[in-house]
C-alpha positions as CSV (number, residue, x, y, z in Angstrom):
1,M,-50.5,21.7,-82.7
2,R,-51.2,23.4,-86.0
3,L,-49.1,21.9,-88.8
4,I,-47.8,24.0,-91.7
5,K,-46.1,22.6,-94.8
6,Q,-42.5,23.9,-95.2
7,S,-42.1,26.7,-97.7
8,S,-45.8,26.8,-98.4
9,S,-47.9,29.9,-98.9
10,S,-51.2,28.1,-98.8
11,R,-52.1,28.5,-95.1
12,A,-52.4,31.7,-93.2
13,L,-51.3,31.9,-89.6
14,V,-54.5,32.7,-87.7
15,F,-54.5,34.2,-84.2
16,L,-56.9,35.7,-81.7
17,M,-56.5,39.1,-80.0
18,V,-58.6,39.6,-76.8
19,D,-59.6,42.8,-75.0
20,S,-57.3,43.6,-72.1
21,T,-60.3,44.8,-70.1
22,D,-62.1,41.5,-69.7
23,H,-59.5,39.1,-71.2
24,I,-62.3,37.3,-73.1
25,T,-63.9,39.5,-75.8
26,G,-62.2,39.4,-79.2
27,K,-60.6,42.8,-79.9
28,T,-61.4,44.3,-83.3
29,G,-60.0,47.2,-85.2
30,L,-56.3,46.6,-84.2
31,T,-53.2,46.9,-86.3
32,P,-51.3,44.2,-84.5
33,T,-47.5,44.1,-84.3
34,V,-46.5,40.6,-85.2
35,T,-43.1,38.9,-84.9
36,L,-42.1,35.3,-85.7
37,S,-39.5,33.0,-84.3
38,K,-38.4,30.1,-86.6
39,N,-37.2,27.0,-84.7
40,G,-35.9,29.0,-81.7
41,G,-34.3,31.8,-83.7
42,A,-34.6,35.5,-83.0
43,F,-38.0,37.1,-83.4
44,A,-38.4,39.1,-86.6
45,S,-41.3,40.6,-88.6
46,P,-43.2,38.3,-90.9
47,S,-43.0,38.5,-94.7
48,G,-46.7,37.9,-95.0
49,A,-49.1,40.8,-94.6
50,V,-51.1,41.0,-91.3
51,S,-54.8,41.7,-91.6
52,E,-58.1,41.4,-89.6
53,I,-60.5,38.6,-90.3
54,G,-63.2,39.7,-87.8
55,N,-64.4,39.0,-84.2
56,G,-60.9,39.5,-82.8
57,L,-59.3,37.0,-85.3
58,Y,-56.3,38.2,-87.4
59,K,-54.0,36.5,-89.8
60,V,-50.5,36.6,-91.3
61,A,-50.9,35.8,-95.0
62,G,-49.3,32.5,-96.0
63,N,-45.7,33.2,-97.2
64,A,-43.0,30.7,-98.2
65,T,-40.3,32.7,-96.4
66,D,-42.2,32.6,-93.1
67,S,-42.5,28.8,-93.2
68,A,-39.1,28.0,-94.7
69,V,-37.5,26.5,-91.5
70,L,-38.6,23.1,-90.2
71,G,-39.6,22.9,-86.6
72,S,-41.4,25.3,-84.2
73,L,-42.8,28.6,-85.6
74,V,-43.8,30.9,-82.8
75,L,-46.0,33.9,-83.5
76,H,-46.1,36.8,-81.0
77,A,-48.6,39.6,-81.5
78,T,-49.4,42.7,-79.5
79,G,-52.0,45.5,-80.0
80,T,-53.2,48.5,-78.1
81,G,-55.9,47.6,-75.6
82,A,-55.4,43.8,-76.2
83,D,-53.6,41.0,-74.3
84,P,-50.5,39.8,-76.0
85,C,-51.0,36.6,-78.1
86,D,-48.5,33.8,-78.4
87,I,-49.2,30.8,-80.6
88,E,-47.0,27.9,-81.9
89,F,-47.2,26.2,-85.2
90,E,-45.1,23.3,-86.4
91,V,-43.5,23.5,-89.8
92,V,-43.2,20.0,-91.3
93,A,-41.8,18.6,-94.6
94,F,-45.0,16.8,-95.6
95,D,-48.4,18.3,-96.5
96,P,-50.7,17.7,-93.6
97,Q,-53.7,18.4,-95.8
98,D,-52.8,15.9,-98.4
99,S,-54.7,12.6,-98.1
């Protein structure tokens, strides 16, 4: 489980899009459509910008609004010629990167 600090903009939500032809190869050059569900709520567009990192990896920029609700944060992404991607993060009240 990937932990995200509540109302933090320091961590991007990273996800992998794979080619729908072979279901393995990272799919580049997409403009993914991304929605987020906060703790079981309805899916909605993220406040953070979506951009490509490379090799099929993409990210939603860290945004305090996207991580405002404690609990499960589910990301759903789709793109032309790619398999849909679903990934779950856990929004917590503490900073998981603080020693």
